[in-house]
A tleap script that builds the chain and sets N, CA, C and O, in Angstrom:
source leaprc.protein.ff14SB
mol = sequence {
  NMET ARG LEU GLY SER VAL ILE GLY ARG VAL
  THR LEU SER VAL VAL VAL PRO GLU LEU GLN
  GLY ALA ARG TRP LEU VAL VAL SER PRO PHE
  THR ARG GLU HIE PHE GLN GLN GLY ALA VAL
  PRO LEU ALA GLY VAL SER LYS ASP PRO SER
  LEU VAL VAL TYR ASP ASN LEU GLY GLY GLY
  LEU GLY ASP THR ILE GLY PHE VAL GLU GLY
  ARG GLU ALA ALA GLN PRO PHE GLU LYS ALA
  PRO PRO ILE ASP ALA ILE ASN ALA ALA LEU
  VAL ASP THR ILE PHE TYR ASN PRO LYS CLYS
}
set mol.1.N position { 1.216 -1.153 -0.077 }
set mol.1.CA position { -0.076 0.001 0.095 }
set mol.1.C position { 1.059 1.516 -0.087 }
set mol.1.O position { 2.232 1.688 0.247 }
set mol.2.N position { 0.395 2.107 -0.533 }
set mol.2.CA position { 1.237 3.262 -1.168 }
set mol.2.C position { 0.130 4.792 -0.322 }
set mol.2.O position { -1.059 4.756 -0.004 }
set mol.3.N position { 0.759 5.525 -0.240 }
set mol.3.CA position { -0.067 6.885 0.317 }
set mol.3.C position { 0.246 7.714 -0.375 }
set mol.3.O position { 1.354 7.631 -0.904 }
set mol.4.N position { -0.792 9.088 -0.703 }
set mol.4.CA position { -1.006 9.965 -1.548 }
set mol.4.C position { -1.954 10.890 -1.268 }
set mol.4.O position { -2.718 10.572 -0.357 }
set mol.5.N position { -2.093 11.714 -1.671 }
set mol.5.CA position { -2.909 13.100 -1.641 }
set mol.5.C position { -3.807 12.964 -3.123 }
set mol.5.O position { -3.445 12.652 -4.257 }
set mol.6.N position { -5.097 13.333 -2.576 }
set mol.6.CA position { -6.289 13.592 -4.035 }
set mol.6.C position { -6.133 14.886 -3.863 }
set mol.6.O position { -6.195 15.645 -2.896 }
set mol.7.N position { -5.791 15.055 -5.663 }
set mol.7.CA position { -5.624 16.320 -6.270 }
set mol.7.C position { -6.608 16.461 -7.120 }
set mol.7.O position { -6.508 17.520 -7.740 }
set mol.8.N position { -7.669 15.722 -7.452 }
set mol.8.CA position { -8.826 16.059 -8.421 }
set mol.8.C position { -9.713 14.632 -8.541 }
set mol.8.O position { -9.473 13.484 -8.169 }
set mol.9.N position { -10.814 15.230 -9.215 }
set mol.9.CA position { -11.561 13.805 -9.663 }
set mol.9.C position { -11.580 13.781 -11.260 }
set mol.9.O position { -11.207 14.754 -11.915 }
set mol.10.N position { -11.967 12.791 -11.744 }
set mol.10.CA position { -12.150 12.057 -12.951 }
set mol.10.C position { -13.370 11.930 -13.010 }
set mol.10.O position { -13.980 11.371 -12.100 }
set mol.11.N position { -14.370 12.738 -14.783 }
set mol.11.CA position { -15.446 12.171 -14.498 }
set mol.11.C position { -15.199 11.196 -16.374 }
set mol.11.O position { -14.466 11.700 -17.225 }
set mol.12.N position { -16.026 9.735 -16.653 }
set mol.12.CA position { -15.927 9.347 -17.564 }
set mol.12.C position { -16.876 9.101 -18.431 }
set mol.12.O position { -17.757 8.319 -18.075 }
set mol.13.N position { -16.918 9.488 -19.304 }
set mol.13.CA position { -17.970 9.521 -20.916 }
set mol.13.C position { -18.528 7.889 -20.939 }
set mol.13.O position { -19.674 7.483 -20.746 }
set mol.14.N position { -17.165 7.043 -21.276 }
set mol.14.CA position { -17.327 5.881 -21.650 }
set mol.14.C position { -17.147 4.999 -20.406 }
set mol.14.O position { -16.261 5.406 -19.655 }
set mol.15.N position { -17.911 3.661 -19.937 }
set mol.15.CA position { -17.368 2.819 -18.927 }
set mol.15.C position { -18.158 1.414 -19.380 }
set mol.15.O position { -19.172 1.071 -19.987 }
set mol.16.N position { -16.419 0.531 -18.312 }
set mol.16.CA position { -16.892 -0.411 -18.518 }
set mol.16.C position { -18.186 -0.771 -17.480 }
set mol.16.O position { -18.216 -0.394 -16.308 }
set mol.17.N position { -19.391 -1.680 -18.221 }
set mol.17.CA position { -20.438 -1.887 -17.605 }
set mol.17.C position { -20.131 -2.396 -16.094 }
set mol.17.O position { -21.132 -2.164 -15.416 }
set mol.18.N position { -19.136 -2.989 -15.343 }
set mol.18.CA position { -19.437 -3.749 -14.116 }
set mol.18.C position { -18.636 -2.092 -13.264 }
set mol.18.O position { -18.613 -2.040 -12.034 }
set mol.19.N position { -18.234 -1.267 -13.855 }
set mol.19.CA position { -17.951 0.137 -13.404 }
set mol.19.C position { -18.528 1.255 -13.073 }
set mol.19.O position { -18.141 2.248 -12.457 }
set mol.20.N position { -20.160 0.754 -13.897 }
set mol.20.CA position { -21.102 2.123 -14.016 }
set mol.20.C position { -21.171 2.602 -12.748 }
set mol.20.O position { -21.343 1.891 -11.758 }
set mol.21.N position { -21.046 3.746 -12.740 }
set mol.21.CA position { -21.338 4.477 -11.335 }
set mol.21.C position { -20.103 4.724 -10.335 }
set mol.21.O position { -20.207 5.130 -9.177 }
set mol.22.N position { -19.043 4.436 -10.936 }
set mol.22.CA position { -17.938 4.501 -10.079 }
set mol.22.C position { -16.883 6.032 -9.926 }
set mol.22.O position { -16.408 6.757 -10.799 }
set mol.23.N position { -16.816 6.080 -8.665 }
set mol.23.CA position { -15.827 7.563 -8.409 }
set mol.23.C position { -14.436 7.366 -9.073 }
set mol.23.O position { -14.024 6.280 -9.481 }
set mol.24.N position { -13.765 8.539 -9.134 }
set mol.24.CA position { -12.325 8.330 -9.723 }
set mol.24.C position { -11.439 9.260 -9.267 }
set mol.24.O position { -11.709 10.401 -9.640 }
set mol.25.N position { -10.700 9.175 -8.746 }
set mol.25.CA position { -9.666 10.258 -8.079 }
set mol.25.C position { -8.109 10.121 -8.618 }
set mol.25.O position { -7.425 9.125 -8.854 }
set mol.26.N position { -7.834 11.526 -8.714 }
set mol.26.CA position { -6.364 11.789 -9.138 }
set mol.26.C position { -5.805 11.844 -8.143 }
set mol.26.O position { -6.344 12.502 -7.253 }
set mol.27.N position { -4.444 11.158 -7.850 }
set mol.27.CA position { -3.669 10.791 -6.744 }
set mol.27.C position { -2.350 11.230 -7.027 }
set mol.27.O position { -1.709 10.552 -7.829 }
set mol.28.N position { -1.808 12.258 -6.511 }
set mol.28.CA position { -0.236 12.531 -6.146 }
set mol.28.C position { 0.091 11.678 -5.095 }
set mol.28.O position { -0.286 11.808 -3.931 }
set mol.29.N position { 0.974 10.593 -5.651 }
set mol.29.CA position { 1.530 9.458 -4.309 }
set mol.29.C position { 2.922 10.321 -3.446 }
set mol.29.O position { 3.780 11.009 -3.999 }
set mol.30.N position { 2.844 10.122 -2.456 }
set mol.30.CA position { 3.944 10.455 -1.543 }
set mol.30.C position { 5.252 9.780 -1.787 }
set mol.30.O position { 5.480 8.655 -2.232 }
set mol.31.N position { 6.100 10.774 -1.375 }
set mol.31.CA position { 7.658 10.386 -1.727 }
set mol.31.C position { 8.128 10.456 -0.350 }
set mol.31.O position { 7.589 10.889 0.668 }
set mol.32.N position { 9.364 9.876 -0.588 }
set mol.32.CA position { 10.262 9.884 0.996 }
set mol.32.C position { 10.600 11.052 1.112 }
set mol.32.O position { 11.383 11.115 2.060 }
set mol.33.N position { 10.397 12.301 0.539 }
set mol.33.CA position { 10.653 13.861 0.265 }
set mol.33.C position { 10.015 14.340 1.615 }
set mol.33.O position { 10.382 14.951 2.618 }
set mol.34.N position { 8.344 13.482 0.910 }
set mol.34.CA position { 7.098 14.298 1.804 }
set mol.34.C position { 7.408 14.535 3.352 }
set mol.34.O position { 7.540 15.545 4.044 }
set mol.35.N position { 7.482 12.792 3.658 }
set mol.35.CA position { 7.888 12.258 4.957 }
set mol.35.C position { 8.866 12.924 5.685 }
set mol.35.O position { 8.585 13.313 6.818 }
set mol.36.N position { 9.880 13.102 5.254 }
set mol.36.CA position { 11.473 13.290 5.617 }
set mol.36.C position { 11.165 14.644 5.801 }
set mol.36.O position { 11.609 15.027 6.883 }
set mol.37.N position { 10.613 15.474 5.210 }
set mol.37.CA position { 10.207 17.204 5.687 }
set mol.37.C position { 9.440 17.298 6.342 }
set mol.37.O position { 9.232 18.476 6.632 }
set mol.38.N position { 8.263 16.016 7.210 }
set mol.38.CA position { 7.321 16.678 7.443 }
set mol.38.C position { 6.525 17.202 7.029 }
set mol.38.O position { 5.947 17.943 7.824 }
set mol.39.N position { 6.034 17.175 5.710 }
set mol.39.CA position { 4.889 17.951 4.659 }
set mol.39.C position { 3.757 16.818 4.341 }
set mol.39.O position { 3.110 16.533 3.333 }
set mol.40.N position { 3.820 16.305 5.671 }
set mol.40.CA position { 2.475 15.446 5.223 }
set mol.40.C position { 1.295 16.033 6.231 }
set mol.40.O position { 1.614 16.248 7.401 }
set mol.41.N position { 0.062 16.270 5.838 }
set mol.41.CA position { -0.058 16.126 4.427 }
set mol.41.C position { 0.368 16.871 4.093 }
set mol.41.O position { 1.220 17.612 4.584 }
set mol.42.N position { -0.441 16.854 2.563 }
set mol.42.CA position { 0.135 17.118 1.180 }
set mol.42.C position { 0.804 19.101 1.474 }
set mol.42.O position { 0.175 20.024 1.991 }
set mol.43.N position { 2.270 19.112 0.883 }
set mol.43.CA position { 2.724 20.301 1.061 }
set mol.43.C position { 3.097 20.482 -0.407 }
set mol.43.O position { 4.189 21.041 -0.519 }
set mol.44.N position { 2.453 20.144 -1.685 }
set mol.44.CA position { 2.834 20.391 -3.057 }
set mol.44.C position { 2.584 18.996 -3.598 }
set mol.44.O position { 2.545 18.032 -2.834 }
set mol.45.N position { 2.364 18.843 -5.281 }
set mol.45.CA position { 2.173 18.048 -5.644 }
set mol.45.C position { 3.513 17.295 -5.914 }
set mol.45.O position { 4.523 17.962 -6.138 }
set mol.46.N position { 3.567 15.856 -5.902 }
set mol.46.CA position { 4.626 14.916 -6.012 }
set mol.46.C position { 5.602 14.952 -7.464 }
set mol.46.O position { 5.206 15.090 -8.622 }
set mol.47.N position { 6.896 14.791 -7.001 }
set mol.47.CA position { 7.316 14.680 -8.630 }
set mol.47.C position { 7.171 13.745 -9.134 }
set mol.47.O position { 7.335 13.781 -10.354 }
set mol.48.N position { 6.848 12.608 -8.597 }
set mol.48.CA position { 6.158 11.263 -9.091 }
set mol.48.C position { 4.885 11.325 -9.972 }
set mol.48.O position { 3.935 11.976 -9.538 }
set mol.49.N position { 4.801 10.816 -10.958 }
set mol.49.CA position { 3.395 11.239 -11.980 }
set mol.49.C position { 2.141 10.488 -10.942 }
set mol.49.O position { 2.155 9.553 -10.141 }
set mol.50.N position { 1.261 11.291 -11.358 }
set mol.50.CA position { -0.317 11.156 -10.776 }
set mol.50.C position { -0.855 10.077 -11.234 }
set mol.50.O position { -0.581 9.803 -12.402 }
set mol.51.N position { -1.784 9.131 -10.460 }
set mol.51.CA position { -2.470 8.603 -11.195 }
set mol.51.C position { -3.846 8.486 -10.503 }
set mol.51.O position { -4.141 9.104 -9.480 }
set mol.52.N position { -4.868 7.409 -11.333 }
set mol.52.CA position { -6.217 7.509 -11.249 }
set mol.52.C position { -6.406 6.281 -10.505 }
set mol.52.O position { -5.783 5.268 -10.821 }
set mol.53.N position { -7.297 6.303 -9.447 }
set mol.53.CA position { -7.684 5.492 -8.458 }
set mol.53.C position { -9.069 5.347 -8.297 }
set mol.53.O position { -9.690 6.352 -7.952 }
set mol.54.N position { -9.579 4.470 -8.448 }
set mol.54.CA position { -10.930 3.705 -8.350 }
set mol.54.C position { -11.204 3.643 -6.718 }
set mol.54.O position { -10.503 3.046 -5.900 }
set mol.55.N position { -12.577 4.523 -6.414 }
set mol.55.CA position { -12.578 5.294 -5.320 }
set mol.55.C position { -13.961 4.127 -4.731 }
set mol.55.O position { -14.628 3.496 -5.550 }
set mol.56.N position { -14.120 4.054 -3.699 }
set mol.56.CA position { -15.558 3.182 -3.273 }
set mol.56.C position { -15.471 3.576 -1.719 }
set mol.56.O position { -16.321 3.069 -0.988 }
set mol.57.N position { -14.469 4.479 -1.120 }
set mol.57.CA position { -14.596 4.687 0.488 }
set mol.57.C position { -15.264 6.370 0.219 }
set mol.57.O position { -15.694 6.832 1.276 }
set mol.58.N position { -15.342 6.868 -0.409 }
set mol.58.CA position { -15.658 8.250 -0.539 }
set mol.58.C position { -14.670 9.403 -0.214 }
set mol.58.O position { -14.858 10.458 0.392 }
set mol.59.N position { -13.846 9.019 -0.649 }
set mol.59.CA position { -12.560 9.901 -0.658 }
set mol.59.C position { -12.558 11.650 -1.150 }
set mol.59.O position { -13.195 11.622 -2.202 }
set mol.60.N position { -12.200 12.940 -0.921 }
set mol.60.CA position { -12.447 14.165 -1.387 }
set mol.60.C position { -11.058 14.575 -1.770 }
set mol.60.O position { -10.004 13.943 -1.701 }
set mol.61.N position { -11.353 15.965 -2.252 }
set mol.61.CA position { -9.902 16.290 -2.663 }
set mol.61.C position { -9.420 17.178 -1.289 }
set mol.61.O position { -10.028 17.797 -0.415 }
set mol.62.N position { -8.062 16.910 -1.574 }
set mol.62.CA position { -7.224 17.165 -0.112 }
set mol.62.C position { -6.739 15.927 1.076 }
set mol.62.O position { -5.856 15.866 1.932 }
set mol.63.N position { -7.708 15.121 0.660 }
set mol.63.CA position { -8.241 13.677 1.863 }
set mol.63.C position { -6.471 13.252 1.155 }
set mol.63.O position { -5.926 13.455 0.070 }
set mol.64.N position { -6.163 12.763 2.107 }
set mol.64.CA position { -4.844 11.671 2.178 }
set mol.64.C position { -5.484 10.324 2.017 }
set mol.64.O position { -6.508 9.925 2.571 }
set mol.65.N position { -4.783 9.746 1.245 }
set mol.65.CA position { -5.635 8.151 0.887 }
set mol.65.C position { -4.465 7.089 0.850 }
set mol.65.O position { -3.315 7.338 0.488 }
set mol.66.N position { -5.038 5.612 1.371 }
set mol.66.CA position { -3.700 4.302 1.073 }
set mol.66.C position { -4.297 3.923 -0.255 }
set mol.66.O position { -5.459 3.532 -0.144 }
set mol.67.N position { -3.758 3.934 -1.643 }
set mol.67.CA position { -4.013 2.962 -2.213 }
set mol.67.C position { -3.206 1.526 -2.629 }
set mol.67.O position { -2.061 1.266 -2.259 }
set mol.68.N position { -4.002 0.704 -3.429 }
set mol.68.CA position { -3.239 -0.395 -3.913 }
set mol.68.C position { -3.220 -0.605 -5.257 }
set mol.68.O position { -4.237 -0.355 -5.904 }
set mol.69.N position { -1.935 -1.149 -5.957 }
set mol.69.CA position { -2.009 -0.886 -7.014 }
set mol.69.C position { -1.676 -2.002 -8.021 }
set mol.69.O position { -0.500 -2.141 -7.683 }
set mol.70.N position { -1.841 -2.868 -8.975 }
set mol.70.CA position { -1.768 -3.989 -9.646 }
set mol.70.C position { -2.577 -5.006 -9.772 }
set mol.70.O position { -3.600 -4.512 -10.247 }
set mol.71.N position { -2.789 -6.463 -9.593 }
set mol.71.CA position { -3.263 -7.654 -9.315 }
set mol.71.C position { -4.290 -7.013 -8.262 }
set mol.71.O position { -5.464 -6.894 -8.613 }
set mol.72.N position { -3.919 -6.625 -7.078 }
set mol.72.CA position { -4.782 -6.720 -5.989 }
set mol.72.C position { -5.735 -5.851 -6.110 }
set mol.72.O position { -6.713 -6.045 -5.388 }
set mol.73.N position { -5.753 -4.970 -6.787 }
set mol.73.CA position { -6.692 -3.824 -6.866 }
set mol.73.C position { -7.999 -4.494 -7.319 }
set mol.73.O position { -9.122 -4.160 -6.940 }
set mol.74.N position { -7.689 -5.544 -8.233 }
set mol.74.CA position { -9.358 -5.996 -8.897 }
set mol.74.C position { -9.673 -7.136 -8.007 }
set mol.74.O position { -10.578 -7.862 -8.418 }
set mol.75.N position { -8.981 -7.536 -6.585 }
set mol.75.CA position { -9.699 -8.642 -6.105 }
set mol.75.C position { -11.001 -8.477 -5.261 }
set mol.75.O position { -11.586 -9.533 -5.016 }
set mol.76.N position { -11.596 -7.235 -4.737 }
set mol.76.CA position { -12.650 -6.901 -4.410 }
set mol.76.C position { -14.038 -7.403 -4.988 }
set mol.76.O position { -15.073 -7.743 -4.416 }
set mol.77.N position { -13.679 -7.324 -6.370 }
set mol.77.CA position { -14.672 -7.319 -7.534 }
set mol.77.C position { -14.985 -9.014 -8.012 }
set mol.77.O position { -14.047 -9.782 -8.230 }
set mol.78.N position { -16.118 -9.346 -8.103 }
set mol.78.CA position { -16.562 -10.922 -8.210 }
set mol.78.C position { -15.943 -11.095 -9.854 }
set mol.78.O position { -15.308 -12.147 -9.927 }
set mol.79.N position { -15.965 -10.452 -10.973 }
set mol.79.CA position { -15.157 -10.085 -12.105 }
set mol.79.C position { -14.470 -9.318 -12.307 }
set mol.79.O position { -14.934 -8.196 -12.510 }
set mol.80.N position { -12.983 -9.527 -12.356 }
set mol.80.CA position { -11.849 -8.327 -12.763 }
set mol.80.C position { -12.159 -7.379 -13.202 }
set mol.80.O position { -12.262 -7.630 -14.403 }
set mol.81.N position { -12.399 -6.383 -13.046 }
set mol.81.CA position { -12.201 -5.349 -13.781 }
set mol.81.C position { -11.271 -4.487 -14.437 }
set mol.81.O position { -10.226 -4.671 -13.813 }
set mol.82.N position { -11.030 -3.588 -15.406 }
set mol.82.CA position { -9.970 -3.347 -15.819 }
set mol.82.C position { -9.044 -1.738 -14.932 }
set mol.82.O position { -8.626 -0.738 -15.515 }
set mol.83.N position { -8.988 -2.037 -13.451 }
set mol.83.CA position { -8.052 -1.154 -12.957 }
set mol.83.C position { -7.019 -1.201 -12.831 }
set mol.83.O position { -6.436 -2.121 -13.405 }
set mol.84.N position { -6.334 -0.366 -12.121 }
set mol.84.CA position { -5.120 -0.508 -11.711 }
set mol.84.C position { -4.460 0.157 -10.418 }
set mol.84.O position { -3.259 0.251 -10.163 }
set mol.85.N position { -5.600 0.614 -9.637 }
set mol.85.CA position { -5.048 1.175 -8.641 }
set mol.85.C position { -6.525 1.559 -7.743 }
set mol.85.O position { -7.426 2.161 -8.328 }
set mol.86.N position { -6.681 1.136 -6.221 }
set mol.86.CA position { -8.058 1.141 -5.818 }
set mol.86.C position { -7.707 1.733 -4.586 }
set mol.86.O position { -6.649 1.315 -4.114 }
set mol.87.N position { -8.544 2.928 -3.685 }
set mol.87.CA position { -8.558 3.151 -2.799 }
set mol.87.C position { -8.754 2.057 -1.562 }
set mol.87.O position { -9.879 1.633 -1.295 }
set mol.88.N position { -7.957 1.772 -1.065 }
set mol.88.CA position { -7.773 0.948 0.257 }
set mol.88.C position { -8.159 1.565 1.850 }
set mol.88.O position { -8.566 0.850 2.766 }
set mol.89.N position { -7.923 3.094 1.947 }
set mol.89.CA position { -7.860 3.100 3.629 }
set mol.89.C position { -8.103 4.936 3.374 }
set mol.89.O position { -7.442 5.438 2.464 }
set mol.90.N position { -8.884 5.697 4.055 }
set mol.90.CA position { -8.697 7.057 4.614 }
set mol.90.C position { -7.836 6.927 5.457 }
set mol.90.O position { -7.615 6.043 6.286 }
set mol.91.N position { -7.194 8.158 5.130 }
set mol.91.CA position { -5.687 7.912 6.345 }
set mol.91.C position { -5.832 9.557 7.251 }
set mol.91.O position { -5.565 10.637 6.723 }
set mol.92.N position { -6.253 9.401 8.511 }
set mol.92.CA position { -6.158 10.633 9.211 }
set mol.92.C position { -5.100 10.972 9.808 }
set mol.92.O position { -5.008 12.179 10.034 }
set mol.93.N position { -3.863 10.015 10.307 }
set mol.93.CA position { -3.114 10.844 10.593 }
set mol.93.C position { -1.477 9.781 10.429 }
set mol.93.O position { -1.276 8.573 10.562 }
set mol.94.N position { -0.963 10.442 10.236 }
set mol.94.CA position { 0.633 10.071 9.725 }
set mol.94.C position { 1.685 10.046 10.930 }
set mol.94.O position { 1.895 11.154 11.424 }
set mol.95.N position { 2.195 9.257 11.336 }
set mol.95.CA position { 3.251 8.862 12.337 }
set mol.95.C position { 4.736 8.623 11.483 }
set mol.95.O position { 4.840 7.572 10.850 }
set mol.96.N position { 5.903 9.620 11.471 }
set mol.96.CA position { 6.914 9.092 10.682 }
set mol.96.C position { 8.024 9.419 11.718 }
set mol.96.O position { 8.379 10.584 11.896 }
set mol.97.N position { 8.563 8.388 12.391 }
set mol.97.CA position { 9.774 8.315 13.130 }
set mol.97.C position { 10.620 7.176 12.855 }
set mol.97.O position { 10.565 6.037 13.319 }
set mol.98.N position { 11.555 7.782 11.868 }
set mol.98.CA position { 12.870 7.277 11.278 }
set mol.98.C position { 13.484 6.773 12.270 }
set mol.98.O position { 13.233 7.282 13.362 }
set mol.99.N position { 14.326 5.797 12.228 }
set mol.99.CA position { 15.562 5.143 13.035 }
set mol.99.C position { 16.873 6.189 12.637 }
set mol.99.O position { 17.099 6.536 11.477 }
set mol.100.N position { 17.654 6.602 13.766 }
set mol.100.CA position { 18.736 7.482 13.469 }
set mol.100.C position { 20.017 6.417 13.691 }
set mol.100.O position { 21.175 6.800 13.525 }
savepdb mol mol.pdb
quit
């Protein structure tokens, strides 16, 4: 699972029938620098590319979410839809204490 910040929403005009009515979020993934600078929650958009994440938990603009990518993203569905990332958690607080 990776963490990221919701920076937008996506509206589709054509959808796979299994995903009719689904919500899609544009997510900027957190990088190591976000945590090291103490900039969580979001203090700017990541240098890493943003991605589109399927959302069934109700994430909103500015929220920190935990998302899963790859084959595991399709596991909650009876018939595997063509998705690459799914929102797995709405994150309230992040504690970062690196070992010195």
